[in-house]
Backbone as CSV, one residue per row, in Angstrom:
resi,resn,N_x,N_y,N_z,CA_x,CA_y,CA_z,C_x,C_y,C_z
1,UNK,13.857,101.068,125.682,14.705,99.954,125.225,15.799,100.458,124.302
2,UNK,15.457,101.408,123.426,16.446,101.936,122.484,17.604,102.601,123.239
3,UNK,17.257,103.292,124.354,18.294,103.937,125.169,19.200,102.888,125.793
4,UNK,18.613,101.781,126.256,19.390,100.700,126.873,20.347,100.097,125.857
5,UNK,19.812,99.862,124.614,20.668,99.292,123.568,21.841,100.210,123.270
6,UNK,21.537,101.521,123.167,22.615,102.471,122.888,23.651,102.474,124.000
7,UNK,23.186,102.405,125.247,24.116,102.389,126.380,24.981,101.126,126.368
8,UNK,24.337,99.987,126.030,25.110,98.742,125.970,26.150,98.808,124.856
9,UNK,25.755,99.350,123.699,26.680,99.466,122.564,27.867,100.353,122.944
10,UNK,27.543,101.471,123.629,28.603,102.393,124.053,29.555,101.702,125.027
11,UNK,28.981,100.922,125.964,29.778,100.226,126.966,30.719,99.228,126.295
12,UNK,30.178,98.448,125.341,31.016,97.461,124.646,32.101,98.145,123.804
13,UNK,31.768,99.293,123.221,32.756,100.037,122.433,33.912,100.498,123.313
14,UNK,33.559,100.980,124.527,34.592,101.423,125.460,35.474,100.254,125.885
15,UNK,34.856,99.105,126.169,35.594,97.904,126.581,36.515,97.431,125.469
16,UNK,35.978,97.418,124.235,36.786,96.969,123.087,37.991,97.878,122.877
17,UNK,37.764,99.189,122.978,38.862,100.139,122.803,39.918,99.943,123.882
18,UNK,39.450,99.691,125.105,40.396,99.475,126.201,41.232,98.228,125.974
19,UNK,40.567,97.169,125.451,41.291,95.924,125.169,42.334,96.151,124.098
20,UNK,41.942,96.884,123.046,42.889,97.162,121.957,44.083,97.962,122.458
21,UNK,43.799,98.987,123.255,44.881,99.824,123.771,45.791,99.031,124.693
22,UNK,45.179,98.191,125.555,45.968,97.378,126.468,46.842,96.415,125.699
23,UNK,46.269,95.817,124.654,47.039,94.888,123.831,48.185,95.581,123.151
24,UNK,47.929,96.798,122.653,48.982,97.547,121.962,50.128,97.864,122.907
25,UNK,49.801,98.349,124.101,50.843,98.684,125.053,51.580,97.445,125.533
26,UNK,50.828,96.346,125.699,51.451,95.104,126.150,52.435,94.615,125.111
27,UNK,52.022,94.726,123.808,52.913,94.275,122.739,54.183,95.085,122.719
28,UNK,54.051,96.417,122.882,55.217,97.280,122.879,56.109,96.980,124.070
29,UNK,55.448,96.694,125.241,56.220,96.430,126.442,56.988,95.124,126.334
30,UNK,56.479,94.177,125.533,57.130,92.886,125.397,58.399,92.963,124.557
31,UNK,58.467,93.903,123.628,59.668,94.011,122.795,60.834,94.443,123.662
32,UNK,61.970,93.800,123.579,62.330,92.699,122.682,62.435,91.357,123.412
33,UNK,61.362,90.931,124.052,61.405,89.723,124.873,61.294,88.441,124.054
34,UNK,60.772,88.539,122.825,60.485,87.331,122.056,61.734,86.542,121.670
35,UNK,62.780,87.229,121.266,63.990,86.551,120.788,65.161,87.516,120.822
36,UNK,66.345,86.996,120.533,67.543,87.835,120.562,67.550,88.823,119.406
37,UNK,68.278,89.907,119.584,68.455,90.918,118.542,69.753,90.626,117.799
38,UNK,69.714,90.744,116.485,70.921,90.569,115.671,71.349,91.903,115.101
39,UNK,72.619,92.219,115.263,73.189,93.408,114.647,74.158,92.924,113.568
40,UNK,73.799,93.179,112.319,74.571,92.683,111.184,75.584,93.745,110.762
41,UNK,76.846,93.335,110.665,77.941,94.209,110.249,78.397,93.780,108.857
42,UNK,78.357,94.657,107.863,78.718,94.271,106.497,80.220,94.284,106.233
43,UNK,81.005,93.939,107.244,82.464,93.890,107.148,82.956,92.606,107.805
44,UNK,84.233,92.283,107.564,84.849,91.151,108.227,85.092,91.447,109.699
45,UNK,85.342,90.383,110.473,85.588,90.532,111.903,86.915,91.233,112.166
46,UNK,86.958,92.010,113.239,88.197,92.625,113.673,88.377,94.074,113.285
47,UNK,87.535,94.594,112.398,87.635,95.983,111.981,86.925,96.907,112.953
48,UNK,86.958,98.211,112.645,86.384,99.202,113.547,84.897,99.056,113.787
49,UNK,84.126,98.772,112.738,82.670,98.637,112.894,82.339,97.434,113.761
50,UNK,83.033,96.328,113.537,82.809,95.110,114.315,83.122,95.346,115.791
51,UNK,84.268,95.937,116.081,84.670,96.173,117.471,83.661,97.085,118.175
52,UNK,83.270,98.174,117.515,82.312,99.114,118.105,80.956,98.458,118.340
53,UNK,80.527,97.638,117.393,79.239,96.948,117.525,79.233,96.010,118.719
54,UNK,80.360,95.372,118.970,80.434,94.429,120.092,80.430,95.149,121.441
55,UNK,80.963,96.359,121.475,80.869,97.159,122.698,79.401,97.449,122.997
56,UNK,78.667,97.904,121.982,77.242,98.190,122.159,76.467,96.927,122.498
57,UNK,76.719,95.844,121.768,75.973,94.599,121.984,76.137,94.084,123.409
58,UNK,77.347,94.135,123.915,77.602,93.645,125.273,76.872,94.488,126.310
59,UNK,76.964,95.802,126.180,76.310,96.690,127.148,74.788,96.656,127.019
60,UNK,74.289,96.506,125.787,72.837,96.549,125.555,72.119,95.323,126.074
61,UNK,72.837,94.254,126.313,72.184,93.055,126.859,71.631,93.323,128.252
62,UNK,72.238,94.261,128.960,71.738,94.631,130.283,70.550,95.575,130.180
63,UNK,70.641,96.591,129.317,69.555,97.571,129.238,68.311,96.996,128.553
64,UNK,68.518,96.100,127.586,67.383,95.497,126.876,66.890,94.223,127.543
65,UNK,67.712,93.688,128.450,67.414,92.407,129.099,67.153,91.324,128.050
66,UNK,67.998,91.336,127.043,67.878,90.376,125.944,69.257,90.163,125.332
67,UNK,69.453,88.993,124.776,70.721,88.691,124.107,70.839,89.530,122.832
68,UNK,72.036,90.070,122.572,72.296,90.843,121.363,73.514,90.232,120.671
69,UNK,73.319,89.730,119.475,74.391,89.082,118.716,74.909,90.003,117.624
70,UNK,76.222,89.953,117.378,76.838,90.669,116.264,77.233,89.636,115.216
71,UNK,76.771,89.839,113.987,77.051,88.908,112.889,77.754,89.665,111.776
72,UNK,78.954,89.229,111.413,79.714,89.876,110.333,79.400,89.200,109.002
73,UNK,78.996,89.990,108.017,78.687,89.493,106.674,79.363,90.397,105.641
74,UNK,80.648,90.152,105.339,81.382,91.044,104.444,81.226,90.752,102.954
75,UNK,80.466,89.743,102.582,80.379,89.350,101.178,79.776,90.403,100.267
76,UNK,80.199,90.367,98.992,79.684,91.268,97.951,79.862,92.731,98.329
77,UNK,81.024,93.041,98.896,81.296,94.426,99.264,80.352,94.970,100.312
78,UNK,79.848,94.089,101.173,78.930,94.511,102.224,77.467,94.361,101.857
79,UNK,77.170,94.129,100.583,75.773,94.043,100.155,75.089,92.772,100.660
80,UNK,75.863,91.736,100.921,75.275,90.509,101.468,74.621,90.782,102.812
81,UNK,75.334,91.489,103.676,74.788,91.808,104.983,73.626,92.780,104.909
82,UNK,73.757,93.798,104.066,72.701,94.798,103.916,71.416,94.161,103.403
83,UNK,71.535,93.335,102.379,70.355,92.683,101.819,69.762,91.652,102.770
84,UNK,70.605,91.030,103.574,70.108,90.085,104.578,69.166,90.790,105.545
85,UNK,69.580,91.972,106.015,68.730,92.720,106.951,67.414,93.110,106.286
86,UNK,67.488,93.541,105.034,66.269,93.941,104.317,65.302,92.786,104.149
87,UNK,65.832,91.568,104.010,64.989,90.397,103.759,64.332,89.845,105.017
88,UNK,64.797,90.283,106.183,64.210,89.818,107.436,62.968,90.648,107.771
89,UNK,62.097,90.136,108.635,60.937,90.932,109.058,61.396,92.267,109.648
90,UNK,60.719,93.330,109.285,61.077,94.664,109.778,60.412,94.876,111.136
91,UNK,60.919,94.133,112.113,60.295,94.127,113.435,61.214,94.620,114.539
92,UNK,62.419,95.065,114.181,63.339,95.577,115.187,64.316,94.543,115.715
93,UNK,64.157,93.295,115.305,65.035,92.241,115.817,66.286,92.033,114.969
94,UNK,66.293,92.533,113.748,67.481,92.435,112.897,67.839,93.833,112.410
95,UNK,69.016,94.298,112.814,69.451,95.661,112.535,70.768,95.650,111.769
96,UNK,71.097,96.770,111.186,72.343,96.939,110.451,73.222,97.931,111.199
97,UNK,74.512,97.612,111.312,75.462,98.558,111.877,76.553,98.777,110.842
98,UNK,76.707,100.004,110.395,77.665,100.270,109.326,78.132,101.715,109.358
99,UNK,79.173,101.973,108.581,79.549,103.335,108.277,78.897,103.671,106.937
100,UNK,79.276,104.788,106.312,78.595,105.160,105.077,79.091,104.405,103.846
101,UNK,80.232,103.686,103.989,80.829,103.032,102.828,79.914,102.101,102.050
102,UNK,79.625,100.910,102.588,78.814,99.956,101.829,77.362,100.375,101.666
103,UNK,76.852,101.183,102.595,75.441,101.565,102.537,75.194,102.726,101.583
104,UNK,75.913,103.831,101.761,75.655,105.053,100.998,76.512,105.133,99.742
105,UNK,77.825,104.982,99.906,78.720,105.132,98.756,78.371,104.137,97.656
106,UNK,78.144,102.894,98.035,77.801,101.879,97.036,76.494,102.223,96.331
107,UNK,75.531,102.721,97.088,74.235,103.077,96.492,74.364,104.235,95.517
108,UNK,75.370,105.089,95.713,75.569,106.236,94.827,76.434,105.912,93.618
109,UNK,77.050,104.736,93.642,77.978,104.395,92.553,77.622,103.106,91.812
110,UNK,76.750,102.290,92.395,76.405,101.006,91.787,74.902,100.756,91.893
111,UNK,74.455,99.715,91.179,73.061,99.294,91.293,72.894,98.484,92.575
112,UNK,71.965,98.888,93.421,71.699,98.158,94.655,70.203,97.862,94.746
113,UNK,69.848,97.027,95.723,68.457,96.591,95.852,67.654,97.439,96.835
114,UNK,68.077,98.652,97.061,67.373,99.504,98.024,67.551,100.968,97.664
115,UNK,66.715,101.790,98.253,66.847,103.240,98.188,67.448,103.700,99.510
116,UNK,68.166,104.798,99.506,68.741,105.296,100.750,67.666,105.674,101.763
117,UNK,66.487,105.993,101.270,65.371,106.315,102.166,64.770,105.072,102.822
118,UNK,65.240,103.881,102.419,64.751,102.637,103.018,65.369,102.374,104.388
119,UNK,66.303,103.240,104.807,67.019,102.996,106.054,66.781,104.126,107.044
120,UNK,66.585,103.748,108.298,66.333,104.713,109.366,67.525,104.731,110.309
121,UNK,68.336,105.799,110.290,69.470,105.882,111.222,68.957,106.043,112.646
122,UNK,69.340,105.117,113.498,68.734,105.048,114.823,69.635,105.632,115.911
123,UNK,70.809,105.036,116.083,71.733,105.458,117.140,73.164,105.418,116.610
124,UNK,73.910,106.476,116.832,75.324,106.477,116.481,76.119,105.916,117.646
125,UNK,77.064,105.022,117.341,77.920,104.452,118.375,79.153,105.325,118.568
126,UNK,79.820,105.605,117.470,81.030,106.409,117.535,81.248,107.110,116.209
127,UNK,82.073,108.106,116.234,82.471,108.790,115.019,83.963,108.534,114.864
128,UNK,84.335,107.865,113.789,85.733,107.478,113.619,86.401,108.317,112.540
129,UNK,87.706,108.346,112.618,88.471,109.229,111.744,89.449,108.425,110.894
130,UNK,89.341,108.502,109.569,90.331,107.854,108.710,91.732,108.350,109.054
131,UNK,92.653,107.415,109.164,94.011,107.729,109.603,95.036,107.099,108.663
132,UNK,95.980,107.880,108.210,97.074,107.368,107.379,98.218,106.940,108.300
133,UNK,98.832,105.791,108.005,99.884,105.277,108.872,100.902,104.465,108.081
134,UNK,102.073,104.265,108.682,103.154,103.494,108.053,103.792,102.600,109.106
135,UNK,104.569,101.626,108.660,105.358,100.824,109.588,106.429,101.741,110.174
136,UNK,106.844,101.495,111.406,107.688,102.441,112.141,108.982,102.809,111.431
137,UNK,109.600,101.863,110.713,110.876,102.143,110.052,110.727,102.658,108.631
138,UNK,109.508,103.023,108.241,109.252,103.487,106.879,110.022,104.764,106.549
139,UNK,110.498,104.884,105.306,111.150,106.125,104.881,110.166,107.280,104.736
140,UNK,108.869,106.957,104.736,107.838,108.000,104.691,107.688,108.527,106.122
141,UNK,108.439,109.556,106.439,108.504,110.061,107.813,107.263,110.855,108.215
142,UNK,106.671,111.549,107.248,105.518,112.390,107.541,104.792,112.680,106.225
143,UNK,103.732,113.457,106.298,102.947,113.755,105.103,103.747,114.578,104.085
144,UNK,104.505,115.590,104.490,105.321,116.309,103.504,106.280,115.370,102.756
145,UNK,106.867,114.399,103.473,107.749,113.427,102.813,106.964,112.589,101.817
146,UNK,105.770,112.185,102.218,104.892,111.414,101.335,104.636,112.185,100.036
147,UNK,104.270,113.447,100.174,103.973,114.276,99.003,105.214,114.409,98.118
148,UNK,106.348,114.655,98.732,107.596,114.824,97.982,107.934,113.557,97.189
149,UNK,107.846,112.385,97.847,108.166,111.116,97.190,107.180,110.803,96.069
150,UNK,105.911,111.109,96.318,104.880,110.822,95.318,105.023,111.719,94.093
151,UNK,105.471,112.946,94.290,105.653,113.865,93.153,106.904,113.498,92.343
152,UNK,107.904,113.012,93.058,109.139,112.632,92.363,108.950,111.364,91.535
153,UNK,108.141,110.434,92.062,107.893,109.162,91.367,106.406,108.814,91.453
154,UNK,105.581,109.445,90.602,104.126,109.202,90.636,103.772,107.713,90.533
155,UNK,102.933,107.279,91.458,102.468,105.892,91.440,103.412,104.904,92.092
156,UNK,104.572,105.358,92.553,105.548,104.432,93.139,105.171,103.991,94.549
157,UNK,104.433,104.822,95.278,104.014,104.466,96.629,102.667,103.756,96.600
158,UNK,102.565,102.669,97.360,101.320,101.900,97.429,100.593,102.220,98.732
159,UNK,99.280,102.344,98.646,98.468,102.666,99.827,97.370,101.614,99.979
160,UNK,97.396,100.896,101.092,96.357,99.911,101.384,95.214,100.565,102.135
161,UNK,94.008,100.291,101.727,92.818,100.894,102.350,91.726,99.834,102.413
162,UNK,90.524,100.200,102.757,89.408,99.266,102.698,89.017,99.043,101.246
163,UNK,87.827,98.546,101.042,87.408,98.306,99.660,87.304,99.631,98.897
164,UNK,87.131,99.541,97.601,87.055,100.717,96.740,85.961,101.672,97.204
165,UNK,86.314,102.924,97.388,85.415,103.993,97.826,84.851,103.753,99.228
166,UNK,85.616,103.064,100.053,85.231,102.871,101.451,85.611,104.113,102.260
167,UNK,85.284,104.115,103.546,85.587,105.256,104.414,87.083,105.596,104.423
168,UNK,88.007,104.621,104.509,89.430,104.974,104.467,89.927,105.334,103.062
169,UNK,89.161,104.992,102.018,89.608,105.234,100.652,89.277,106.644,100.165
170,UNK,88.104,107.138,100.482,87.672,108.447,99.996,88.606,109.594,100.409
171,UNK,89.104,109.622,101.663,90.049,110.697,102.009,91.325,110.635,101.176
172,UNK,91.742,109.436,100.817,92.935,109.285,99.983,92.720,109.935,98.623
173,UNK,91.557,109.710,98.044,91.230,110.310,96.746,91.233,111.834,96.850
174,UNK,90.603,112.341,97.913,90.537,113.792,98.098,91.931,114.381,98.335
175,UNK,92.739,113.700,99.139,94.098,114.167,99.423,94.923,114.243,98.141
176,UNK,94.831,113.224,97.309,95.588,113.214,96.061,95.194,114.390,95.167
177,UNK,93.913,114.683,95.135,93.434,115.794,94.312,93.996,117.120,94.821
178,UNK,93.939,117.317,96.134,94.399,118.576,96.717,95.917,118.720,96.598
179,UNK,96.633,117.618,96.861,98.097,117.671,96.861,98.698,117.560,95.463
180,UNK,97.900,117.122,94.498,98.398,116.955,93.142,99.374,115.803,93.009
181,UNK,99.060,114.680,93.677,99.939,113.515,93.637,99.174,112.278,93.183
182,UNK,99.905,111.215,92.897,99.304,109.955,92.477,99.968,108.809,93.226
183,UNK,99.138,107.931,93.809,99.617,106.727,94.480,98.970,105.509,93.835
184,UNK,99.507,104.347,94.109,98.881,103.106,93.666,97.990,102.599,94.791
185,UNK,96.699,102.493,94.517,95.731,102.099,95.540,95.620,100.575,95.606
186,UNK,95.614,100.049,96.839,95.506,98.605,97.048,94.294,98.337,97.944
187,UNK,93.166,97.927,97.387,91.978,97.643,98.202,92.154,96.376,99.033
188,UNK,91.537,96.359,100.225,91.577,95.194,101.098,90.165,94.917,101.606
189,UNK,90.021,93.874,102.413,88.700,93.533,102.955,88.299,94.439,104.109
190,UNK,89.220,95.225,104.636,88.903,96.117,105.747,90.149,96.574,106.474
191,UNK,89.939,97.267,107.600,91.037,97.865,108.336,92.065,96.878,108.838
192,UNK,91.621,95.712,109.313,92.563,94.747,109.852,93.492,94.210,108.771
193,UNK,92.981,94.007,107.560,93.838,93.522,106.483,94.772,94.626,105.989
194,UNK,94.288,95.859,105.956,95.159,96.975,105.573,96.317,97.090,106.545
195,UNK,96.041,96.889,107.832,97.091,96.909,108.846,98.085,95.777,108.611
196,UNK,97.550,94.589,108.321,98.420,93.431,108.062,99.316,93.676,106.852
197,UNK,98.779,94.338,105.838,99.564,94.645,104.636,100.712,95.603,104.957
198,UNK,100.447,96.573,105.829,101.499,97.520,106.208,102.570,96.799,107.036
199,UNK,102.126,96.026,108.014,103.076,95.305,108.866,103.903,94.312,108.058
200,UNK,103.271,93.699,107.064,103.975,92.747,106.222,104.748,93.396,105.094
201,UNK,104.718,94.724,105.041,105.417,95.517,104.024,104.972,95.167,102.597
202,UNK,103.692,94.814,102.488,103.109,94.600,101.168,102.691,95.929,100.546
203,UNK,102.460,96.931,101.407,102.158,98.284,100.940,103.005,99.265,101.740
204,UNK,103.186,100.452,101.197,104.009,101.472,101.865,103.244,102.227,102.943
205,UNK,101.972,102.477,102.678,101.155,103.305,103.568,99.796,102.621,103.751
206,UNK,99.203,102.808,104.908,97.875,102.260,105.159,96.893,103.356,105.494
207,UNK,95.623,103.066,105.277,94.557,103.986,105.665,93.492,103.178,106.392
208,UNK,93.292,103.475,107.659,92.307,102.745,108.455,91.729,103.710,109.490
209,UNK,91.425,103.204,110.682,90.871,104.042,111.746,91.666,103.806,113.029
210,UNK,91.644,104.757,113.966,92.449,104.646,115.183,92.269,103.352,115.968
211,UNK,91.027,102.865,116.112,90.802,101.667,116.918,91.496,100.439,116.341
212,UNK,91.657,100.404,115.025,92.283,99.244,114.385,93.796,99.248,114.569
213,UNK,94.414,100.421,114.600,95.878,100.495,114.659,96.407,100.837,116.051
214,UNK,95.528,101.103,117.003,95.952,101.616,118.317,96.974,100.721,119.008
215,UNK,96.741,99.425,119.039,97.650,98.526,119.759,99.024,98.486,119.112
216,UNK,99.077,98.548,117.779,100.373,98.521,117.096,101.105,99.857,117.229
217,UNK,100.336,100.945,117.338,100.956,102.250,117.590,101.584,102.244,118.984
218,UNK,100.839,101.712,119.945,101.331,101.633,121.322,102.576,100.759,121.407
219,UNK,102.590,99.671,120.606,103.729,98.752,120.604,104.931,99.324,119.865
220,UNK,104.707,100.400,119.098,105.797,101.034,118.380,106.099,100.430,117.024
221,UNK,105.243,99.540,116.553,105.474,98.915,115.247,104.848,99.701,114.102
222,UNK,103.891,100.569,114.429,103.222,101.387,113.417,103.270,102.847,113.847
223,UNK,103.423,103.724,112.872,103.501,105.162,113.150,102.425,105.896,112.347
224,UNK,101.487,106.579,113.039,100.459,107.341,112.321,101.040,108.610,111.709
225,UNK,100.578,108.950,110.508,101.041,110.156,109.814,100.112,111.338,110.027
226,UNK,98.803,111.090,109.928,97.832,112.186,110.058,96.429,111.610,110.171
227,UNK,95.530,112.391,110.738,94.120,112.007,110.835,93.277,112.968,110.007
228,UNK,92.159,112.454,109.482,91.307,113.255,108.575,90.104,113.819,109.319
229,UNK,90.365,114.706,110.264,89.298,115.297,111.065,89.618,116.758,111.346
230,UNK,88.636,117.472,111.878,88.847,118.875,112.204,89.800,119.044,113.376
231,UNK,89.686,118.125,114.350,90.519,118.194,115.548,91.281,116.887,115.718
232,UNK,92.330,116.930,116.510,93.105,115.722,116.768,92.267,114.692,117.521
233,UNK,92.617,113.443,117.339,91.890,112.345,117.965,92.475,112.073,119.349
234,UNK,91.603,111.869,120.326,92.048,111.694,121.711,93.005,110.519,121.869
235,UNK,92.784,109.446,121.121,93.642,108.269,121.252,94.980,108.425,120.539
236,UNK,95.094,109.442,119.683,96.349,109.726,118.969,96.678,111.216,119.096
237,UNK,96.867,111.682,120.307,96.990,113.132,120.547,98.187,113.792,119.866
238,UNK,99.216,113.036,119.556,100.407,113.615,118.934,100.368,113.579,117.411
239,UNK,99.285,113.046,116.873,99.157,112.933,115.417,98.434,114.150,114.854
240,UNK,99.046,114.869,113.927,98.402,116.073,113.378,97.224,115.734,112.475
241,UNK,96.340,116.692,112.310,95.259,116.530,111.331,95.805,116.909,109.953
242,UNK,95.156,116.406,108.928,95.546,116.783,107.572,95.361,118.283,107.374
243,UNK,94.345,118.832,108.041,94.070,120.268,107.919,95.210,121.089,108.513
244,UNK,95.761,120.627,109.638,96.910,121.297,110.232,98.087,121.346,109.266
245,UNK,98.202,120.302,108.460,99.329,120.183,107.534,99.080,120.905,106.222
246,UNK,97.929,121.555,106.128,97.647,122.351,104.942,96.780,121.675,103.894
247,UNK,96.195,120.521,104.239,95.351,119.790,103.289,93.942,119.664,103.869
248,UNK,92.969,120.248,103.214,91.602,120.281,103.728,90.904,118.942,103.474
249,UNK,91.392,117.928,104.170,90.832,116.582,104.059,90.178,116.250,105.395
250,UNK,88.891,116.542,105.505,88.132,116.331,106.742,86.958,115.414,106.420
251,UNK,87.144,114.127,106.676,86.105,113.150,106.322,85.918,112.094,107.413
252,UNK,85.520,112.513,108.633,85.231,111.505,109.659,83.977,110.727,109.275
253,UNK,83.869,109.541,109.790,82.700,108.704,109.469,82.023,108.230,110.744
254,UNK,80.734,108.025,110.636,79.973,107.526,111.775,79.792,106.007,111.679
255,UNK,79.705,105.377,112.847,79.286,103.974,112.933,77.898,104.017,113.564
256,UNK,76.906,103.717,112.766,75.522,103.945,113.182,74.681,102.682,113.051
257,UNK,73.744,102.534,113.981,72.773,101.434,113.932,71.593,101.884,113.087
258,UNK,71.247,101.079,112.078,70.118,101.378,111.198,69.037,100.312,111.335
259,UNK,67.807,100.765,111.251,66.668,99.854,111.151,66.058,100.032,109.763
260,UNK,65.560,98.958,109.163,64.919,99.121,107.854,63.599,99.871,107.994
261,UNK,63.268,100.636,106.984,62.012,101.374,106.961,60.843,100.410,107.156
262,UNK,59.883,100.813,107.952,58.743,99.950,108.228,58.802,99.314,109.603
263,UNK,59.936,99.468,110.285,60.048,98.963,111.656,59.083,99.741,112.552
264,UNK,58.291,99.072,113.389,57.315,99.772,114.234,57.959,100.860,115.090
265,UNK,57.276,101.980,115.191,57.794,103.111,115.959,58.022,102.722,117.427
266,UNK,57.156,101.858,117.968,57.334,101.432,119.363,58.673,100.747,119.555
267,UNK,59.046,99.898,118.583,60.323,99.192,118.663,61.483,100.170,118.504
268,UNK,61.338,101.132,117.597,62.395,102.115,117.378,62.656,102.928,118.640
269,UNK,61.591,103.334,119.323,61.744,104.124,120.540,62.466,103.339,121.624
270,UNK,62.097,102.070,121.771,62.729,101.232,122.795,64.200,101.013,122.470
271,UNK,64.486,100.689,121.215,65.872,100.455,120.816,66.716,101.712,121.007
272,UNK,66.171,102.859,120.591,66.907,104.111,120.733,67.214,104.397,122.200
273,UNK,66.206,104.287,123.030,66.363,104.577,124.455,67.360,103.624,125.112
274,UNK,67.198,102.328,124.860,68.034,101.321,125.523,69.462,101.307,124.977
275,UNK,69.627,101.543,123.691,70.972,101.603,123.117,71.738,102.812,123.649
276,UNK,71.062,103.957,123.735,71.712,105.162,124.260,72.110,104.960,125.724
277,UNK,71.225,104.330,126.489,71.538,104.052,127.893,72.732,103.114,127.995
278,UNK,72.788,102.130,127.098,73.900,101.178,127.099,75.214,101.874,126.794
279,UNK,75.211,102.739,125.782,76.436,103.421,125.368,76.938,104.417,126.416
280,UNK,76.026,104.905,127.241,76.407,105.861,128.280,76.748,105.178,129.610
281,UNK,76.631,103.859,129.634,76.904,103.114,130.861,78.399,103.042,131.124
282,UNK,78.749,102.850,132.396,80.159,102.762,132.769,80.838,101.575,132.097
283,UNK,80.078,100.477,131.977,80.638,99.284,131.350,81.034,99.526,129.909
284,UNK,80.169,100.217,129.170,80.462,100.509,127.765,81.657,101.444,127.641
285,UNK,81.709,102.449,128.502,82.823,103.400,128.465,84.142,102.685,128.731
286,UNK,84.139,101.760,129.681,85.364,101.022,130.006,85.777,100.102,128.858
287,UNK,84.803,99.387,128.289,85.114,98.507,127.156,85.643,99.309,125.971
288,UNK,84.993,100.428,125.685,85.414,101.264,124.566,86.811,101.820,124.801
289,UNK,87.088,102.200,126.040,88.407,102.724,126.362,89.507,101.711,126.110
290,UNK,89.246,100.459,126.468,90.237,99.400,126.243,90.464,99.157,124.752
291,UNK,89.419,99.426,123.947,89.531,99.236,122.496,89.915,100.530,121.782
292,UNK,90.253,101.570,122.568,90.622,102.874,122.007,89.519,103.469,121.128
293,UNK,88.285,103.328,121.596,87.135,103.882,120.897,86.530,104.996,121.750
294,UNK,86.310,106.143,121.148,85.657,107.248,121.839,84.177,107.210,121.477
295,UNK,83.346,106.843,122.425,81.914,106.743,122.160,81.302,108.123,121.963
296,UNK,80.481,108.254,120.926,79.742,109.502,120.673,78.285,109.129,120.428
297,UNK,77.574,108.756,121.486,76.197,108.284,121.332,75.214,109.390,120.974
298,UNK,74.630,109.283,119.800,73.612,110.226,119.337,72.322,109.464,119.055
299,UNK,71.203,110.120,119.353,69.905,109.562,119.005,69.447,110.078,117.653
300,UNK,68.200,109.828,117.332,67.687,110.156,115.998,67.672,111.650,115.696
301,UNK,67.642,112.473,116.747,67.646,113.921,116.507,68.928,114.374,115.809
302,UNK,70.006,113.612,115.973,71.277,113.948,115.321,71.629,112.983,114.198
303,UNK,71.281,111.710,114.354,71.682,110.743,113.328,70.980,110.975,111.997
304,UNK,69.751,111.416,112.029,69.017,111.651,110.780,69.654,112.779,109.962
305,UNK,69.890,113.973,110.553,70.549,115.019,109.759,71.982,114.653,109.362
306,UNK,72.687,113.885,110.195,74.030,113.449,109.841,73.990,112.527,108.624
307,UNK,73.033,111.639,108.606,72.860,110.714,107.484,72.551,111.486,106.202
308,UNK,71.607,112.413,106.282,71.245,113.213,105.107,72.418,114.068,104.636
309,UNK,73.177,114.627,105.582,74.317,115.452,105.224,75.428,114.651,104.566
310,UNK,75.647,113.440,105.050,76.661,112.574,104.461,76.308,112.232,103.021
311,UNK,75.045,111.929,102.785,74.599,111.614,101.428,74.890,112.789,100.496
312,UNK,74.571,113.992,100.946,74.803,115.189,100.124,76.292,115.396,99.854
313,UNK,77.135,115.238,100.894,78.578,115.440,100.729,79.192,114.401,99.801
314,UNK,78.769,113.163,99.945,79.323,112.103,99.102,78.917,112.275,97.644
315,UNK,77.732,112.765,97.421,77.316,113.023,96.040,78.250,114.030,95.389
316,UNK,78.644,115.047,96.153,79.560,116.057,95.632,80.935,115.470,95.332
317,UNK,81.474,114.690,96.270,82.799,114.089,96.099,82.811,113.102,94.942
318,UNK,81.807,112.253,94.886,81.770,111.204,93.864,81.535,111.780,92.473
319,UNK,80.843,112.886,92.410,80.641,113.528,91.118,81.978,113.980,90.557
320,UNK,82.855,114.446,91.421,84.186,114.868,91.002,85.017,113.651,90.584
321,UNK,84.845,112.549,91.301,85.585,111.316,90.971,85.199,110.829,89.574
322,UNK,83.921,110.922,89.237,83.436,110.462,87.936,84.033,111.241,86.771
323,UNK,84.405,112.493,87.026,84.957,113.337,85.970,86.363,112.934,85.566
324,UNK,87.036,112.156,86.431,88.427,111.773,86.135,88.488,110.711,85.056
């Protein structure tokens, strides 16, 4: 009888384990069938992060077989959107899409409600390059002219950028240090407003990203001066890099999808796989091309070291800023 009891106990243990395993796999297989996925952008609509997120969201609806919404929350310098994602269940259904500005730079310069380790970089959508530009008839013909004018009359030239210490702002600070010049900085809500300020001649120079200014460059109303990358940008092939011009200002930024720490690994794997498939799809490539976005889809094997490296680089730059 004791042998029979042991055999029955073993049989029930095997059945229970099988049920648990089946349930676990079934739960993972169901994600993300329960509800739509939200991708929160901590910027206003119309900027580079928003446009890139919508390319991914549209393509990912096919690979995930689920609705994907993009929600812009630019309040409190992006912290409204970031904190919103943190306050939602960490289940993979609410994600953050951002560059390093509001997420990393703010955390290194202000009090925030999170640690940088609270975020898991999941998939990179694109790598964008801060670009300096002027209205087509501007007397600032090129970067050497800019430097000459700024040295002759320090602070006389105004430069519109994103918010303070945003992705388009940091290269400006570095450029001024290297060139030994001073400009008057004009913060805006994002790339689209910086462009509007240049077009409206409220500022002399703008700093944004190629996707935001591409249509106006094509129309001939805006003229790019230089890009802050190692190599020229495909959408602006005739625009020199700052490095070519003798200024070591190389600060490209990533637009990356983040999940809050604690998101189940099963959900992370599915999101990573399906997002990468979406970004590599013909539909995504065509949409990105129309928006002048060069997709650079990376998975966690690259996004994690890129995130850690950005944090280290920004700490170095910001430490120098604090000394001023």
